Structures are given as structure tokens and as C-alpha cells.
KEVEX-361406 format. One record per residue: residue in three letters; x, y, z of N, C-alpha, C, O in turn. Coordinates in nm, 4 decimals. Layout:
! KEVEX-361406
[firo 'ALA',[X,Y,Z],[X,Y,Z],[X,Y,Z],[X,Y,Z]]
...
***
This chain:
! KEVEX-361406
[firo 'MET',[-3.8882,3.2180,2.7961],[-3.8644,3.3439,2.8641],[-3.7147,3.3598,2.8836],[-3.6448,3.2650,2.9191]]
[firo 'GLU',[-3.6676,3.4786,2.8605],[-3.5255,3.5103,2.8746],[-3.4936,3.5497,3.0184],[-3.5812,3.5942,3.0926]]
[firo 'ALA',[-3.3678,3.5329,3.0568],[-3.3253,3.5649,3.1927],[-3.3508,3.7121,3.2267],[-3.3899,3.7433,3.3391]]
[firo 'GLY',[-3.3291,3.8020,3.1313],[-3.3526,3.9437,3.1559],[-3.4979,3.9746,3.1895],[-3.5268,4.0569,3.2763]]
[firo 'GLU',[-3.5884,3.9075,3.1196],[-3.7314,3.9259,3.1469],[-3.7665,3.8767,3.2868],[-3.8430,3.9406,3.3590]]
[firo 'VAL',[-3.7098,3.7630,3.3239],[-3.7344,3.7067,3.4568],[-3.6852,3.8036,3.5631],[-3.7531,3.8261,3.6633]]
[firo 'CYS',[-3.5676,3.8610,3.5417],[-3.5133,3.9577,3.6383],[-3.6049,4.0779,3.6539],[-3.6251,4.1256,3.7655]]
[firo 'GLU',[-3.6607,4.1278,3.5438],[-3.7519,4.2417,3.5515],[-3.8778,4.2068,3.6302],[-3.9230,4.2853,3.7136]]
[firo 'VAL',[-3.9341,4.0898,3.6039],[-4.0554,4.0480,3.6755],[-4.0259,4.0294,3.8235],[-4.1019,4.0761,3.9083]]
[firo 'LEU',[-3.9158,3.9613,3.8555],[-3.8824,3.9385,3.9962],[-3.8493,4.0685,4.0679],[-3.8815,4.0835,4.1857]]
[firo 'ALA',[-3.7856,4.1627,3.9990],[-3.7578,4.2925,4.0596],[-3.8882,4.3648,4.0907],[-3.9008,4.4287,4.1952]]
[firo 'ALA',[-3.9840,4.3548,4.0010],[-4.1145,4.4175,4.0249],[-4.1839,4.3547,4.1448],[-4.2407,4.4251,4.2284]]
[firo 'VAL',[-4.1793,4.2233,4.1530],[-4.2426,4.1527,4.2648],[-4.1707,4.1845,4.3956],[-4.2320,4.1831,4.5023]]
[firo 'GLY',[-4.0420,4.2128,4.3875],[-3.9621,4.2374,4.5065],[-3.9800,4.3753,4.5682],[-3.9293,4.4003,4.6776]]
[firo 'HIS',[-4.0497,4.4639,4.5018],[-4.0736,4.5977,4.5568],[-4.1963,4.5907,4.6484],[-4.2990,4.5362,4.6080]]
[firo 'PRO',[-4.1881,4.6441,4.7699],[-4.2997,4.6317,4.8652],[-4.4342,4.6833,4.8130],[-4.5369,4.6185,4.8335]]
[firo 'ASN',[-4.4349,4.7988,4.7460],[-4.5621,4.8508,4.6938],[-4.6182,4.7613,4.5839],[-4.7391,4.7392,4.5761]]
[firo 'ARG',[-4.5306,4.7109,4.5004],[-4.5770,4.6266,4.3895],[-4.6251,4.4915,4.4398],[-4.7218,4.4363,4.3873]]
[firo 'LEU',[-4.5587,4.4384,4.5401],[-4.6055,4.3134,4.5994],[-4.7423,4.3344,4.6637],[-4.8295,4.2481,4.6534]]
[firo 'ALA',[-4.7614,4.4476,4.7293],[-4.8919,4.4789,4.7894],[-4.9998,4.4893,4.6815],[-5.1121,4.4429,4.7012]]
[firo 'ILE',[-4.9662,4.5497,4.5684],[-5.0619,4.5605,4.4574],[-5.0985,4.4214,4.4060],[-5.2160,4.3921,4.3836]]
[firo 'LEU',[-4.9985,4.3362,4.3874],[-5.0256,4.1999,4.3400],[-5.1149,4.1245,4.4380],[-5.2082,4.0554,4.3970]]
[firo 'CYS',[-5.0869,4.1376,4.5659],[-5.1682,4.0695,4.6679],[-5.3112,4.1225,4.6678],[-5.4060,4.0464,4.6866]]
[firo 'CYS',[-5.3265,4.2515,4.6468],[-5.4586,4.3122,4.6405],[-5.5368,4.2625,4.5187],[-5.6575,4.2397,4.5269]]
[firo 'LEU',[-5.4677,4.2460,4.4062],[-5.5323,4.2047,4.2814],[-5.5537,4.0538,4.2706],[-5.6399,4.0094,4.1947]]
[firo 'ALA',[-5.4785,3.9763,4.3434],[-5.4808,3.8302,4.3286],[-5.6205,3.7687,4.3352],[-5.6525,3.6852,4.2506]]
[firo 'PRO',[-5.7050,3.8058,4.4314],[-5.8380,3.7429,4.4373],[-5.9254,3.7723,4.3155],[-6.0231,3.7015,4.2909]]
[firo 'TYR',[-5.8912,3.8750,4.2403],[-5.9708,3.9149,4.1241],[-5.9073,3.8705,3.9930],[-5.9517,3.9104,3.8853]]
[firo 'SER',[-5.8037,3.7882,4.0020],[-5.7255,3.7523,3.8844],[-5.7435,3.6080,3.8402],[-5.6908,3.5694,3.7359]]
[firo 'GLN',[-5.8154,3.5282,3.9152],[-5.8306,3.3861,3.8845],[-5.9373,3.3609,3.7776],[-5.9203,3.2755,3.6906]]
[firo 'ASP',[-6.0450,3.4347,3.7850],[-6.1599,3.4139,3.6967],[-6.1503,3.5058,3.5754],[-6.1374,3.6273,3.5897]]
[firo 'ALA',[-6.1567,3.4475,3.4563],[-6.1464,3.5268,3.3334],[-6.2605,3.6267,3.3207],[-6.2443,3.7305,3.2566]]
[firo 'ASP',[-6.3754,3.5975,3.3805],[-6.4909,3.6874,3.3715],[-6.4852,3.8016,3.4725],[-6.5594,3.8990,3.4603]]
[firo 'ASP',[-6.3983,3.7902,3.5712],[-6.3843,3.8964,3.6713],[-6.3107,4.0133,3.6074],[-6.2030,3.9942,3.5509]]
[firo 'PRO',[-6.3665,4.1341,3.6149],[-6.3010,4.2479,3.5503],[-6.1753,4.2959,3.6216],[-6.0982,4.3724,3.5637]]
[firo 'GLY',[-6.1525,4.2535,3.7450],[-6.0384,4.3025,3.8214],[-6.0799,4.4213,3.9058],[-6.1984,4.4402,3.9334]]
[firo 'LEU',[-5.9834,4.5010,3.9466],[-6.0105,4.6179,4.0298],[-5.9698,4.7456,3.9580],[-5.8686,4.7503,3.8881]]
[firo 'ALA',[-6.0510,4.8488,3.9768],[-6.0188,4.9805,3.9220],[-5.9045,5.0411,4.0022],[-5.8880,5.0109,4.1204]]
[firo 'ALA',[-5.8272,5.1251,3.9391],[-5.7114,5.1866,4.0041],[-5.7516,5.2614,4.1309],[-5.6812,5.2541,4.2316]]
[firo 'GLY',[-5.8625,5.3322,4.1272],[-5.9069,5.4053,4.2449],[-5.9355,5.3143,4.3630],[-5.9064,5.3492,4.4775]]
[firo 'GLU',[-5.9918,5.1990,4.3356],[-6.0211,5.1027,4.4423],[-5.8923,5.0431,4.4980],[-5.8809,5.0218,4.6187]]
[firo 'ILE',[-5.7961,5.0165,4.4117],[-5.6666,4.9651,4.4582],[-5.6015,5.0683,4.5497],[-5.5533,5.0344,4.6578]]
[firo 'ALA',[-5.6001,5.1941,4.5064],[-5.5400,5.3019,4.5854],[-5.6090,5.3136,4.7209],[-5.5426,5.3300,4.8232]]
[firo 'ARG',[-5.7410,5.3055,4.7220],[-5.8164,5.3165,4.8470],[-5.7829,5.2030,4.9415],[-5.7593,5.2250,5.0603]]
[firo 'ARG',[-5.7807,5.0799,4.8881],[-5.7541,4.9628,4.9725],[-5.6123,4.9637,5.0293],[-5.5900,4.9200,5.1422]]
[firo 'LEU',[-5.5175,5.0131,4.9515],[-5.3781,5.0112,4.9953],[-5.3344,5.1412,5.0626],[-5.2237,5.1498,5.1159]]
[firo 'GLY',[-5.4209,5.2418,5.0600],[-5.3835,5.3709,5.1168],[-5.2669,5.4336,5.0429],[-5.1807,5.4976,5.1033]]
[firo 'MET',[-5.2648,5.4148,4.9120],[-5.1546,5.4613,4.8289],[-5.1992,5.5832,4.7490],[-5.3120,5.5885,4.7000]]
[firo 'ALA',[-5.1113,5.6791,4.7366],[-5.1418,5.7982,4.6565],[-5.1655,5.7564,4.5108],[-5.0937,5.6708,4.4590]]
[firo 'PRO',[-5.2656,5.8158,4.4444],[-5.2940,5.7787,4.3054],[-5.1737,5.7897,4.2121],[-5.1556,5.7046,4.1249]]
[firo 'ALA',[-5.0914,5.8929,4.2291],[-4.9741,5.9079,4.1425],[-4.8741,5.7951,4.1639],[-4.8144,5.7457,4.0682]]
[firo 'THR',[-4.8560,5.7548,4.2882],[-4.7656,5.6437,4.3193],[-4.8182,5.5144,4.2606],[-4.7436,5.4380,4.1992]]
[firo 'LEU',[-4.9478,5.4899,4.2797],[-5.0085,5.3693,4.2248],[-4.9966,5.3668,4.0735],[-4.9617,5.2641,4.0153]]
[firo 'SER',[-5.0254,5.4786,4.0102],[-5.0183,5.4883,3.8647],[-4.8782,5.4545,3.8138],[-4.8626,5.3824,3.7152]]
[firo 'PHE',[-4.7774,5.5070,3.8816],[-4.6384,5.4789,3.8447],[-4.6111,5.3287,3.8485],[-4.5540,5.2733,3.7546]]
[firo 'HIS',[-4.6519,5.2630,3.9569],[-4.6257,5.1199,3.9715],[-4.7076,5.0366,3.8734],[-4.6558,4.9413,3.8151]]
[firo 'LEU',[-4.8343,5.0710,3.8547],[-4.9180,4.9957,3.7608],[-4.8659,5.0068,3.6179],[-4.8683,4.9095,3.5426]]
[firo 'LYS',[-4.8188,5.1257,3.5811],[-4.7642,5.1440,3.4466],[-4.6430,5.0532,3.4251],[-4.6321,4.9872,3.3218]]
[firo 'ASP',[-4.5532,5.0501,3.5216],[-4.4336,4.9672,3.5095],[-4.4690,4.8181,3.5091],[-4.4139,4.7404,3.4311]]
[firo 'MET',[-4.5604,4.7800,3.5963],[-4.5999,4.6388,3.6035],[-4.6726,4.5951,3.4764],[-4.6580,4.4811,3.4324]]
[firo 'THR',[-4.7497,4.6844,3.4183],[-4.8179,4.6538,3.2922],[-4.7162,4.6393,3.1803],[-4.7259,4.5472,3.0992]]
[firo 'PHE',[-4.6182,4.7297,3.1749],[-4.5127,4.7244,3.0740],[-4.4355,4.5926,3.0815],[-4.3977,4.5370,2.9783]]
[firo 'LYS',[-4.4118,4.5424,3.2031],[-4.3380,4.4182,3.2222],[-4.4260,4.2945,3.2049],[-4.3775,4.1818,3.2141]]
[firo 'GLY',[-4.5550,4.3154,3.1799],[-4.6461,4.2042,3.1557],[-4.6948,4.1359,3.2818],[-4.7562,4.0295,3.2749]]
[firo 'LEU',[-4.6683,4.1954,3.3962],[-4.7072,4.1348,3.5237],[-4.8521,4.1650,3.5593],[-4.9152,4.0908,3.6347]]
[firo 'VAL',[-4.9039,4.2733,3.5050],[-5.0420,4.3145,3.5300],[-5.1085,4.3389,3.3954],[-5.0479,4.3940,3.3034]]
[firo 'GLU',[-5.2342,4.2968,3.3856],[-5.3140,4.3209,3.2652],[-5.4161,4.4280,3.2965],[-5.4640,4.4385,3.4094]]
[firo 'GLN',[-5.4489,4.5067,3.1973],[-5.5503,4.6093,3.2169],[-5.6627,4.5929,3.1160],[-5.6425,4.5478,3.0032]]
[firo 'ARG',[-5.7822,4.6312,3.1607],[-5.9002,4.6230,3.0756],[-5.9893,4.7438,3.1052],[-6.0191,4.7743,3.2207]]
[firo 'ARG',[-6.0303,4.8103,3.0000],[-6.1173,4.9269,3.0177],[-6.2598,4.8783,3.0412],[-6.3106,4.7916,2.9701]]
[firo 'GLN',[-6.3229,4.9368,3.1432],[-6.4637,4.9105,3.1734],[-6.5303,5.0468,3.1901],[-6.5213,5.1091,3.2959]]
[firo 'GLY',[-6.5957,5.0910,3.0862],[-6.6551,5.2242,3.0899],[-6.5465,5.3296,3.0972],[-6.4582,5.3349,3.0115]]
[firo 'ARG',[-6.5530,5.4140,3.2001],[-6.4546,5.5214,3.2166],[-6.3348,5.4785,3.2987],[-6.2411,5.5564,3.3157]]
[firo 'HIS',[-6.3354,5.3569,3.3497],[-6.2299,5.3121,3.4393],[-6.1450,5.2024,3.3755],[-6.1913,5.1273,3.2896]]
[firo 'ILE',[-6.0208,5.1955,3.4196],[-5.9335,5.0851,3.3787],[-5.9222,4.9914,3.4976],[-5.8901,5.0330,3.6089]]
[firo 'HIS',[-5.9491,4.8645,3.4718],[-5.9416,4.7621,3.5758],[-5.8146,4.6798,3.5547],[-5.7708,4.6575,3.4418]]
[firo 'TYR',[-5.7574,4.6356,3.6655],[-5.6302,4.5644,3.6623],[-5.6435,4.4262,3.7238],[-5.7214,4.4044,3.8166]]
[firo 'LYS',[-5.5649,4.3329,3.6692],[-5.5561,4.1963,3.7200],[-5.4107,4.1510,3.7102],[-5.3342,4.2034,3.6292]]
[firo 'VAL',[-5.3734,4.0552,3.7914],[-5.2406,3.9950,3.7824],[-5.2379,3.9042,3.6596],[-5.3339,3.8318,3.6333]]
[firo 'SER',[-5.1292,3.9082,3.5859],[-5.1089,3.8135,3.4765],[-5.0483,3.6878,3.5377],[-4.9263,3.6731,3.5450]]
[firo 'ILE',[-5.1355,3.5977,3.5813],[-5.0919,3.4755,3.6479],[-4.9966,3.3946,3.5591],[-4.8950,3.3466,3.6092]]
[firo 'PRO',[-5.0253,3.3776,3.4293],[-4.9312,3.3016,3.3453],[-4.7915,3.3619,3.3424],[-4.6927,3.2885,3.3464]]
[firo 'ARG',[-4.7817,3.4934,3.3357],[-4.6504,3.5599,3.3315],[-4.5748,3.5376,3.4621],[-4.4548,3.5105,3.4609]]
[firo 'LEU',[-4.6446,3.5488,3.5736],[-4.5821,3.5267,3.7034],[-4.5364,3.3815,3.7164],[-4.4247,3.3553,3.7610]]
[firo 'LEU',[-4.6212,3.2884,3.6782],[-4.5849,3.1463,3.6865],[-4.4683,3.1115,3.5949],[-4.3815,3.0321,3.6312]]
[firo 'GLU',[-4.4666,3.1706,3.4767],[-4.3573,3.1462,3.3823],[-4.2241,3.1929,3.4414],[-4.1218,3.1262,3.4261]]
[firo 'SER',[-4.2263,3.3066,3.5082],[-4.1045,3.3594,3.5712],[-4.0583,3.2690,3.6845],[-3.9394,3.2397,3.6968]]
[firo 'LEU',[-4.1513,3.2256,3.7661],[-4.1157,3.1375,3.8775],[-4.0677,3.0013,3.8276],[-3.9765,2.9424,3.8856]]
[firo 'GLU',[-4.1283,2.9518,3.7212],[-4.0850,2.8249,3.6637],[-3.9405,2.8350,3.6131],[-3.8621,2.7415,3.6293]]
[firo 'PHE',[-3.9062,2.9478,3.5525],[-3.7694,2.9704,3.5060],[-3.6718,2.9557,3.6222],[-3.5688,2.8897,3.6095]]
[firo 'VAL',[-3.7048,3.0177,3.7356],[-3.6179,3.0098,3.8532],[-3.6074,2.8665,3.9029],[-3.4977,2.8197,3.9335]]
[firo 'VAL',[-3.7189,2.7968,3.9112],[-3.7174,2.6589,3.9609],[-3.6325,2.5703,3.8700],[-3.5487,2.4941,3.9182]]
[firo 'VAL',[-3.6537,2.5802,3.7402],[-3.5820,2.4930,3.6465],[-3.4334,2.5289,3.6393],[-3.3478,2.4405,3.6442]]
[firo 'ASN',[-3.4029,2.6580,3.6278],[-3.2659,2.6989,3.6031],[-3.1822,2.7209,3.7275],[-3.0595,2.7270,3.7189]]
[firo 'VAL',[-3.2453,2.7328,3.8420],[-3.1695,2.7550,3.9654],[-3.1878,2.6368,4.0599],[-3.0907,2.5715,4.0982]]
[firo 'CYS',[-3.3105,2.6103,4.0966],[-3.3357,2.5066,4.1969],[-3.2997,2.3666,4.1471],[-3.2273,2.2929,4.2139]]
[firo 'GLU',[-3.3508,2.3308,4.0292],[-3.3243,2.1974,3.9759],[-3.1787,2.1827,3.9335],[-3.1195,2.0763,3.9516]]
[firo 'ALA',[-3.1208,2.2878,3.8776],[-2.9797,2.2828,3.8376],[-2.8907,2.2675,3.9602],[-2.7867,2.2019,3.9538]]
[firo 'GLY',[-2.9304,2.3268,4.0701],[-2.8517,2.3164,4.1939],[-2.8531,2.1775,4.2541],[-2.7641,2.1427,4.3316]]
[firo 'GLN',[-2.9530,2.0975,4.2196],[-2.9624,1.9619,4.2726],[-2.8700,1.8650,4.1995],[-2.8477,1.7534,4.2465]]
[firo 'GLU',[-2.8164,1.9066,4.0852],[-2.7317,1.8199,4.0047],[-2.5888,1.8130,4.0575],[-2.5106,1.7293,4.0126]]
[firo 'THR',[-2.5540,1.8996,4.1519],[-2.4161,1.9024,4.1997],[-2.3901,1.7977,4.3050],[-2.2783,1.7872,4.3554]]
***
């Protein structure tokens, strides 16, 4: 993973609405068989306007932080746990561990 990609993922996680979306999706993201949550359900749970949610989900999907899967007429979303872990690992290895060498 490149530093620029890590910055994009961390910037997404650092936005309050996007962090709330990730927290909402997290319980549905561990099991591969779990379809995740539909956008309407996410909006309802977070009290977020559909247009606002759509904007954030689109950006998070583009950055690879959220995965989407069509289920009938609805699109369900889940956190891309590997992408998030890869970004955090980059920070640990390149910042935290490098800082211990001084």
C-alpha cells in the first residue's frame, strides 16, 4: 500500500459521519455470509439524510474502505476489514516502529 492510499483511508476514517458509518457497519462486516446493511437502514440508524449518506458511501467505496453488494433491489454495505487493517499496519510499521529506532 502506498502512503497516498493510506492518507485517503485515514482521512475517510477521520470524518465524523464516515466513522459513524463504519461503526454502524462493523457488526455486519465480520462474517462473509452476512450481506451487510442496506443504505436505507444505515441512514435510519444514524439519522442521516439519504443524500448525505450516499455521498459518504460513494467516497468510501471508491477508496476501498466499504464494499457493496446488490441484494435484490437494494445495495448492502460492509466495511472492508482487510483494507482498514492494511492501512493501520502501514502506520504501525512506518511510524510507530520506525519511531522506536531513535
